[in-house]
N, C-alpha and C positions, 0 to 999 in steps of 0.2 A: 660793585662788590662779587667777590665771586655768588653769590646765592641770589640777585637780585633778578628781576620777571624777564630781563632780555640777555642775562649768561647763558652759559654752556649748554644747559637742562635744556632753551628755546632753540628748536631748530627753527621756528618760522622766521620772519622780518622781522622787522622793528616797526613798529608802529605810534601811533599817537595813543593809544590804549597803554603800550610799554613806559613810554615815556610818564604815563599818570602815575603807574606801580613805581617808577622809581621816586617820585617826588613823596611818595610816602615815608618816603625814609624819615627817623625821627631827626637826623643829624646827618650830616655827608659825611663818605669816608674820608678819617684823615690819612696826611703821607703817611705818616709815623705806622699807620696799623697795616701800611703794604709790604710785605718783601721788598727787595731791590732786585733778588736775584729772580722770583717766581712770576713779580708782579701780582700776587694773588694777596687778599687780608690773609693774614696768617695765624693757625691757631698753637704754634709753641715758639712764641717769640724767645730768642738767646741772642745776649751782648757779646762783643768781643773786647777785650784787653783794648782798642781804641774807644771805644763807645758805639760803635756800629751794630745795627738788629738786624738778623736776620731771622728766616723759618728753619728751627733747627737743621730738617732734613735735607734743608738745602745745602746751609753751609757746610753741613758733613759731607756732603758728597764733592763740594767745592775742592776740599782740603783732601780729602781721600784720593783725588784727581791730583793734584800738587805731588802729593806723595809717590804716588804711582809713575809718575812722570819726573822726579829726582829734582820738581824744584824747591823753592822756599816757599813757607806759609806765606802768604800775602793778605791780605783784605783786599776780597774779590772787585769793593768800591774805590778805594784808594791804591789801591797798588802798592800799598808799601809793607814791609816783611813786618808779620807779626811774631813776639817771640813763645807764644804759649796759644794750643788749638783749642785751650779751656773754654767750655761754652757755658759763659751765666746767664740760668734762667730770669730771663726779664716777665715776674710773677705779674706786677703790679700792669702792665701793659697787654701781659693775656688777659686778665680779670677785667682789662677795660675793654679788649676787642669781646670778651663773652658777652660781658653786658651790654654793650652796642649791637652785636647780632640778634643778642636774644630780641632785644629790641626794636631789631627791625625788620626781623623775622615773623614777630607776633603782629608786627602790622601790616608786613604781604600778606602772613595765613589768613588775618580778620580780613583784607579786600578780598581774597582768594574765594571766602566763605560768602560773602557778599555777593561775589559773581557767580558765583554757582546756583543761581536760579535760571529759570523754564524760559522769564522777559528777556535774557542777555542775548549779546549777539552769540554767534557762533563763537568768533575769534576768542574774547573776553572767556568765553567758558573753558575752549582748550588750553587756554595760556595758563587758567587757572588749576585745572586740570593737572596737567605737565608740571608746574610749581608743586602743586603739593605732593607729587610722585618722587620728585626729588626734594624735597624737604623732609618728608619723611625716612629717604632711605638716609640722608647725611647727619640727621640730628636726634639722637634719642629726646632732648626736651619737647623736638616739635611734634613724638606721637601724644606726650601727656597733654600738649596743648591741643591738639586733634579732637582728646578726649573731653573732653573740658569744653570745645567751643561746637561739638553735635555735629563737625565735618562729614561724619561718616553718612548719617539719613540726607545731609547736602548731597554726596557725592550720587547717595541712591534716587535723589531724585532725579538725576541727570538720567537716569535709563529711560526715563518717561520720555525724550527728549525727541522733537520730530527729526533732527540731526542724525546720522548712524554715524557721521565720524565722532559724536558727541558722544552717545552708546559706547561705542565699541570704547572710547577712549576711558570713559566710566566705569566699564567692569574691567579695563586692565587696570585703573587706579583700586580700585578696592581691592584685586588682587593683592595689590602691593602692599596696602595699608591691614590685610587680615594675613600676612606672611610671619607668622613665628608672634602672633597676637591674638592672644586667647580673646581678651577683650573686644576686641574689634569683630571677632566673630562669634562672640555672645550678642553684640550688637544685632552685625548683620540678618543675627536668625530669627531677630523677633519679625512678629506682624509676617507681610505676604513678600518679605523680599526671595527668599528664595525660591518662592513659588514664580517670582517676573522672573529671575537669574534660568531657573529651566525653561521658562517660554524662549529662549534667544537660541534652547536647542536646534527648535524646528526650522529656523534660520539656513536653509540648507545649503552649505559648501561657503560659507560667508566668514569675515573676521568676528564679527559678533558671536556665531557660533563657536570659533575658537577659543574667543575670550571667558566667553561662558565655561567650560567645560575644564580651563585651567581654574578657574575664581572656584567652580565647585568642588575640583581638585584640592584645592585648598582648604576649603571647609569642610572633607567631606578627613579632614584630619582631626576634628573635632569629633570625639562620640557621641557628642548630646546633639550634634547637625547632621550623623549620619541616619539618623531616624527622622527627621526632619524631611531632608532629604529626600529617602526611601519611601515619606508620606505624599510626597506630590503626585499626584496623577499625570501619569505619564513619564517622567522620570528615568523610571529604568528601564522603561521599554527602550526610550531613546537612544539611551547610553550602551544600551544592548548591541541596540540595531547598528551603532557607530563602528562597536569594537570589530564589526565584520563587513564592512564597508569595504570595498576598494578604490573609493575615489575620494577618499579623505584623507587628509593631511595625516604623515604618518605621527605627526608628533601629538597631534588632535589624538588617533587613535590608542597612542600608548597613555595620554591623560585620560580617558575617557574608561580605560581601562580598568587603570589604577586607581581612578574613583570608585567604579563596582567594585573592587578588591576592600578599600575600606569599609564599601556597604555592608559588604559580610558578615559584620560584626553583630548584624543583629538578624534573629532569624524570620521576620516578616519578608524584612530585604531581600534575603537569599529563596525566599518562596516567592516572591514577584520576579525576579530575576528568571528562576524555574519555569515560571507560565511563561516568559518572555524568550526561554530557549536557551537559556544558561544554564545549566543542568548542574555543573562541578563542583560548584559552591554546597548545592544540596548533596550531592553523594559525596563529597566529602566530610558534610558533618554527619554524615549517615555512619561513614565511615571510622571516623575520628571524634566524633561532636560528647556530648554528656548524652548519659542513658535516657533523661527528655526529650531532650532533643532528636536524639537519634530516631527514637519511636513516633516523635510526631510530625517529623519530615519524612518517615517513611510511610506513614499513613497518608501524608500528603501529597506522595509521589504517587499510591493508587488514585488518588482522585486526577492525575494531570491526563490531558489530550498528548499523548505520542506519537510520531510517525514511528514507523518499523526500524530506520537505521537509527533512530537517538533508542527505542529499546534495546537492539542490540548491545549496543554501548552500556545501557544502564545495567544490560544483566552480563557483562562481563566484567562491569566495575563493581555493582556491589549485590552481586547475584547469591555470590557463596557468603555472603553478610547478613544477607537477607534468611536463606537458607538456616544459617546457625541460628539466627533470631526463632525462627520456627518451629525448630527442632527442643529446646534447652529454654526461651522463656517463659513467662507466665502468661496467662490469658491474653492481659492487655496486649501485650507485648509481640506473641504468636499473631493477633490479629492483625496489628499496623504491618507486619511483615508479610500475611498473607493477601491484605489488602494492596504491597506493593507488589508481589509476585501475580497476582493478578490483573494485572496491569500490564507488565512488560510479556508476561507468557503468551498474550493473544496474538504472536507472531513467529511464522517457522522459526526462523533463525534464533532469535532468542530464546523460543524456545526450546533448541536445540542446546544454545548455551547452560542454559537452566539445568537439562538432561544428565548432562555431562559434569556440572557442576554438585550434583549428586539428590536433585529433590525430590525422584521419584518414588524412593522409600518412607521417608518420613510425611510425605502426604498419602501414601496410600495407606502407613498406619494414622494419622489422622481420623480417615474414613472410616476405618474398621474399628478403633479403639471404643470400646464400649467401658462405661464403670464410672471412677471417683478422677481419672484423669480424660475424659472423654474432653472433645470439642465441641461447645454450645451450636444445634443443630442452622443457624444461621451462620456459625464460620464452617459448617460442614461443607455448608451448599458454598461457600468460598472456593473450599479443598476442590470440591468436584469439578465447578468451573476451570480452576487449571489446570486440573487433571485433563478434563477435555479439550481445553487448548494447546496442552502439552501434546496431548495422543493426535490431534489433528495435525501433526506437522511434521508426521510420516515415517519418524524414524523406528530401529528396527528393535522393537518393544518383546521381541522373542529374544532376547542375548542381556538382558538388563533385567538382575535380580530385585525384588523387591522386599522378597519375604524373607525369614529365616530360616528358610529351607529351599533357598536360591528359586522359590516361584516364581514369577515374572506374572505381568498384567494378562494375558491370555493364557496362565495354566486354569487347571480346571478350577480348583477352589477358589483361587483370589477370581474368575468369572463369578463363579457360584454363587460370592460373596458381595459382588457390584451386583448380581438379579436378586438377593435378599435385601438388600438397601432398597433397590426401586420397587422391590412389591410394600415397603415398608417405612416410608418416606413422605413425603410431603410433596407436591407437585413442582414447586423449584429445583427441590435436588433431583425430583426423578427424571426431568427435562435433562439435567446436567449430566446425569450419571448414564442416561440414553443419548447423549451426546458422544461420550465414551467410548461405549460399545459402536456408534457409528464410525467413529476414528479408527478402531483396532478391526470393523469388519471393511473399512476402504482399502486394507493393504492383501492383498494376495497371500502372504507370506504368513497372516495373522488370523484370516479370517475362517480359518477350517478350524482352527483351535475353539473361537468364539463358536461357532457351530455345532461343534462336539459338545462343549458345554453347554449349551441352551437345549438342544434334546438329551444331555443325561439329566438336567435341573426338572426337566418338565414344563419349563419357563416360557413355551411357546403361546400358550393360550392368554397368559399375562399379557407377553409383549401385544400380540395381538387386542385385546380391548383398550388400549391407548389408544387408539386408532379412533375411538369418541369421547377420549377426553374434552372437557368445553376449554383446557388453555391451549390456546394456539401453537404455543411454542412447544409444548408438551406432543402435543398429534404430529408438528411436522418432524421432533426428533421421532419417534417410531416408528411414523413413517418411513421414514428416512433409513432409519435400524433395518425396518421388514425388505425394501426395496433391495438391502445388499446381503441382505440372508438368502431372499428367492432365486436367485440361480443355487439354490445349495441346498436350500429344502421350500420348493417351490411345491409339493402335492402337499406338505402338511402345512402351509400357510394356506394354501386353497381350499381344504378342507376345512378349514378353522372358517374363512370367511363364508366359505357356504355353506356356514351354521345359520339360525333363525334368528340372533343376536341382532345384527344389521350392521356390521361391520363392512359389507360392502357396500351397504347403501350409502353408508357415513363415505367412504372413499366414493362413489359417485356423485355423491351432493357436494363433496370439495371442488371436486372437477367443473360441477356446473354451477359455481359460483362466477360471476360475471362482473371483476370488479380488477381485468388487467388478468395477469400471470405472475402469479404469488408462488413462491419457494416450495410451499406446500402444493399445489396443484401439480406443479412438474414432479415432485416426488411422488404422488398419489398416482398418477398416470405411469409414472417409471415403474413402482410398485407392480402395478395392474399389469404392464409389457413383459414382467421377468415372472408373471406366473404361467406352468406349464401351457402351451399354446395349443394342445390338442385334449385339454379338459374339457368334454363334452358337456359333463354338470355344471361345470363353471361358466363358460361359456352361455348354456343353456339359461340360466340362471339371470345373467344379465342382459339376455334378450328377453328377459320376463321380465325385467325391472326397465326396460326402454336405455338401458346405456347406451347400447350402440349409436341410436338415433340420435342421442345427447352428445357422443362423443363425435359423429359425422358432422351434426352441425359446427363443433367448436373448431374441424379442422376446416372447413369450407369459410367459417370467419374470420379463421388465419389467411385463407389463403386469397380472402378479399382485401386484406389489408383492414377490415372492421376491426380487430381486437391491438388493442397499445401492446405497441410491443415493450420488451424487457431484457435484463441479461437472463431470463429463463423460458426465453420464447423457440429458444431452438430445444432443449431438453423436453417440454413442453409438445412441440407439434410430433417430436419425434416418439415420445411414448402414447400420444393420440393417434397416430397410424399405425404403431405395433398393437397397440389394444384392436383396434377398429380393423386390423388385416384377419384377428382369432378370427371372426367369422369365416371366413374362407377357408376356414380347418376342417367345419364341422358340414359341412354345404350336402355330404352324402347323408346323412344321421338328422340333418336339422330341416325339413322343409320351410320353417321360419328365416332362415337361415337365409337361403335361395331368395325369398320373397321378400327379406332387408335390400339383399344385394341388387335385384329389382326396383324396388320402388325410389333407391336412393341413387343408381346409376353407381355403383361403389367400382364396377370395371373404369369407367371413365373417370373417375377421382384417380385410382391408382396409377393408371396411365397419365395424366397431367404432370403427379407427384415424381415419375421416373425422372422426369426436368428439372428437380429442386438440388439445381448445382452448389456443391459447399453442405450438402446433408446428406452422405453417405449410408446415413442409419437408413433415414427413408425413404432413398432410392433403393436401397436393398430388399427393406420390409416389401415394400411397394410391388417389386418386381417378383418378390415369392407368394405375395397373396395375387399378382396375376396369374404366376404358372397355377395355383388353385383354381381358381376362375376360369382355365383355360381346361385343366384336366376334366374340369364338369361338362364344357361344351359339349363332347358329344353326346353325352345322358340328356341334353337341354335341348337339341338340336330338333326339329320338326322335320323331321321323314317325308318326302312328298305319299300321298296315295296313289297307286296305281291300279289302274281298272284289273280286272283278272281278265286273263287269258282263254282268246277265242276259243271257238272248235276247230280250227282248222289250227290252228298253232298247238292243241293239245295234238293232232294228228302230224300236223308236218312241224317240225322245231323249227324248220324256217322262219318260219312267220310269227314266230316269240320274241324276236325281236322289241323291247319294250319300246314306248314315244319319247325325245330329249325333252328334257324339261326346263326351261329356263330361269336364270334365277337364283337357283341353290349355290350355297356354299362350296366350293371348290374342296375344302378340308374336309368338311363334314358331310359334306352330300345331301344337306336338309336347306332349310328355311333358318339361318341363323341372324342376328342382331349382339350387338354389342352389351346390348340394355338387357335381357331377354335371355339370350342363352353365353351369351361373355366372351363371345368368337374375337381374338386378337388381330385377325386378317379383318375383320369388318371395323375393329374399333381402331385398324390403323396405328396399332402398337408395333407393330415388328421392328418399323427404323427407328422406333427410339429405343428397343433395349437393344438392337444391336451396335447404337451409337455406343450403348455403358460398353461393350465388352472391352471398349478401350480405357476402363476408368482404372484407376491406381489403386483403388481397394481391389483386392482382391475378392471379397466378400461381394460386393457387389456385382463382380462380373460372375464371380459363381451362382448368385440370383438370375441374373439376367439371362445366363445361356441355359438355367433350368427352365424360364419361363420360355424359352425359341425351341426347348428341347419335345413339348408339350405340342410344336406342328408336324411332329414325326411319329408321334407315339404312336403306339398300336390303337387300334379304332377312327384312323383317321388316315386321310389317301396321302401314305409317305412321299410319292413322286411329287402333288401337288405341295405337300410342305417345301421339298426342295426346291422346289421353283419358286414358291414366293419366297424362301430363302435369298435365292440368288436375285432378282426382283429387287430387294433391299439389299444388296451388295453387302448380304451375311458371311458367305463361305466363309470368305478371306479370311474376314476378325476370327473365324470360329477357331479355321487350320492354325491362325496367328495363338489363341490362347492354348492348343493343343503343344504347340512348339515350344510355348515359353513356361511351362510346368511348374508354375509358381506353389500349387499347393497340390496334395495327392485327391484331393477333394476335387480341384479342377481340370488336374488329369483324367481321374476317373469320369466328371460328365464328359469333358473335354471326348474323350474316344466314344464313349457311348452317340453323340452327336454325331461324331465324325462317320462312324459308321454310317449309321444310316443316311447320312449323302452321300458314301460311295456307292451306295447303291444305285444311282442311275450311271450308267454307262460313261455318257458324256465325260463327268466330273471325275469319273473313276481314270476315265483314260487321261486326262490334263494334271491330274495327282499323280498318276503313276513316274511321270516326269521329275517329281521332286523329290530330291535324296532328304532333305530335311524333314517332310511329314515321314517318309518311310522308315527313317532312324526313330522318330518321335514312336510312332509306331511298334518297330521292334521292340523299342526301350520298355514300352506298355508292357509288351508280350511276355518279356522276360523279367520285369521288376513288379509288377502291380500287383493286386490281388487277385484270388482266381478268378473271380466274374469275369473285372477287366481286362486280364487274360485272355481270356475267351472271345470276348466283345476283340480284344486287338488282333487276335488270328483270323476271323472272320473280315473285316478292316482291309491286314494285309493281304486275305483273298480274294477281294476283290480290285485290287492292283496288280495281281499277279506277282504278289513276293514269296506267296507260298501258294504251292501248286496246292487245288482241289479236286480230290481223290472221290467226290461225291459219284461224279458220274462215272466214273470208272467201274467203281466197287461200290453199284446199288445197293449191294446188299448185306453191307459187312456187318449190318448191324447198328 
């Protein structure tokens, strides 16, 4: 029969088991049941006028072929002509066949059900599952039999089989029996079956995985099961992962994607998808969903952890919609929108998208509005947080109107309002508003506007007071703001810090904390580094407070590798060195400064720091500190005590020559040392400074050249200084600096130094043949400032490029 176990649906070989299934027929296949043309059991038997019976479809096809070929109509069995093509339905035979088929199919389905047992041989189970698939596809009546015989739970049991082939075939069979069958889907949704199916998704690149996805797709067509699938831990995560897989079968990827689309009907599933990187359903709901869903998911968006690329996508997709909710919704709606905007604004690129979408005016309005329509303070804090993120994006805020009179964020009245809020709110919102000012003062195009507004508001005192705030975030924000302001209002800040309140001590205390290197410490030392370096009063107070001793120990600790590194180690070290260098600017006024430098051998430390490759600021500040120390050397050198001239020397000057004293400094003509008199020659610093003349940073070159020029200064033996530079091979690098003329300051310094070097005849003679040097000096003589032109003129006289008339006209005034 067509539906027997060993029929066309079973691609396996014949076996004893298939014979056993055939013997379950209630009765044998009668010849009358079989169509002579198809050799298959008939479904719609019809009889010709000669009494022969055929399958309707087969005999109709026979007659059609006869007509098309022009032949007479003949019976295919007798080959005798028939007068009529009329087909008489054989209703009795059809009913008999149907009853026979039903009895045999029921018997075979029963045997298949009994074969679905974990203890049955694999071949029996496979044939049973194949027969169920075939039977289910070919007979409606069998679907009712499957329901009544609890066949579906038996198939589900096969998912526990140890045979991969059986498990795979069971998944395939379940998919077939639930297609367009809500009853079977309901049965499958009971118990832990869905969870079991989901487990097969974790079988990487296997047939089971593919079948499980196809089955879940069929189940997901039922709304009742969508929630069930989504509730299985890991189901949505795995499905989302499959949709982005590059190695997965393309059909499997499509099924996984369609399954997720069906699961989107439930909000909880949408939330899970968003958590696992599939954000589009959530964004679609925010744009198109019911109001309640829209607000719920907007609030949820504010809790998601998103990477920066995703934030940009979200901002472009729903940014405008969220801004509209923030502007026109009720408090609940505005809160949801603000939470979402807070999340997606914390990235520079997404912040710029929101700025272009118009977030700034309503944001500023929310912050400053008072009265019945004002936001609760907790939401103003969120608004302030968003504004701080927006401002840190580096946008040109001087061009965006945020108020009714075309005010911008850096307009005086807007900054005044921000300062007023800072002084009249709690620590949390104060911190965010200070961060707003930090962002505005980070930009060279807006910092001056903020400085002007702070000065006109008289808010400097209150801003400095935050340095002592107990909340760390608030302290950090205030210190970073003051650091940004210090290059523009350093004297005002120094005056406040020098007061008796203790803010300077608070900054020193922060720097002293030995807990690694924090952002707060880097900001604190950066603030002190930016204050006017020649403010004697501030330096004196720092000396009295022991600040320089502490800072020295922190520098040494970093140099020795004892301080744990972090991303703030570079700005922290740069700030420490700059603050420590302050002490070298007050050596003439403060004896205690000289004592500190001697006790800690600061000259040696700064020489060592010259070799901090990659830390330009450290090298520049160290060279400047060495310049200051070297300038003081001539005052600290111990000159030898010579005996008074004898009687003969008084009468005969030829006897007045003093005896030579060995061991004296060539430059300072006295007893020198690096530690006591800060002599660069004794400290072997000259070669290291010469090496910096080739630096790519002109500020480092300028500082190094300034330090080297102290070897040629008034009060030292200039001839010996030139000789020292020659020995250190420093003359050519200095001439190269003159030739490059990178900045006006460098040219001014180089001309001064070269003029001193050219006072040595041998060098002047050698240089006179170099047309490039002559050209550079002529250019300085013609175009530099008045003082530099005078020095260039003297240099040109040394190399005979300008006549020296002083010997010819000695009394010309």
